N, C-alpha and C positions, 0 to 999 in steps of 0.2 A: 503492500500498499502507499502510496509515497505520502511525504511529509511535507510537503511544501503547496501550495495553492496558485494557480496560473488566473494574475491577474492583468488588466491592464491600466496603463499607467500614462502619465504624460511628464514628458522634461521636458526645461530649455534646453537650447541648443547647446550653451557652457556645461550645465550637467551631464547631459548627453555626450559631447568627446569629455570630459573627463572619466565619464561610467567605461571609455572605450578607451582609451590613454592609460587607463591603469589596468583595465581589466586584462589588456597586452600587453603589460607591463608587467606584472602579477600570476600571467600565468592562468588569469580565473576566467570564470563567462560574466556578460556585463551582468548576470540574472546575480550572480555572488556577493558581486559589489555593491550592487542595489541592495540585498538583500543585509550586506553587511553594514551599510551604511544608516538603514532604519534600523540596523538593533543597537548598533554605539548609540544613534540618537534616543534614543528608548532608554537606552542606560541611562546616559547622561541627565534624560530628564527623571530619572527615577529617583535620581543620583541628588541631583538638586530638591528635589520632593522630601525625600528625608531629611537635608541639610536644614530647610525653610520647619519643617518639624521639631529636627533641634535643635534651632535657636529660640524657637515660640517655644520648647519643654526647658529649654534654662534659664528663661526669661520670669516663667513663672516662679521657678524655684532663686530665682534673685542670682544666678551665677552668672558673671559677667564678663569677666577674663580666662585665659587658660590657669591662673595661678589660682583663681576659685575651684577649677577643675580638676588641679592639685591637690588641694586641698583636702578638697570630697576626697577624693582618691585615697589618702592618704589615714584621712580618720576612718575609713571603712577598711581599710585594710587593718591602721591597728587595733579596732573594733575586733575584726574577726579572729584578730592570733590571741587578740584577750580571751574572747567566746572559746576557742578551739583547745587554746591553758587551764581555762578552769575546767572544760570538760577532761581533758588526761587526768585535773591530777584528783577528777571521780572517779578514777579506775583505781 
């Protein structure tokens, strides 16, 4: 069974020129080049969306600088070590 779908799309002359140029240079089909471009676009968009989500969550928690992140990580790890030490002392 085919894992891809055949579609029709319109490209500008410049986009088509690049797709043809890079497909020859890379030894790939135009479809592969265009598919890779769409995939990369979608991945970058998802990463940007996640970045925006992270910024909103940081703002809600009052995290403003990289120093705040480092401090929170240090505090978490210290609490974790303390908890582990307490558990091993009980044994």
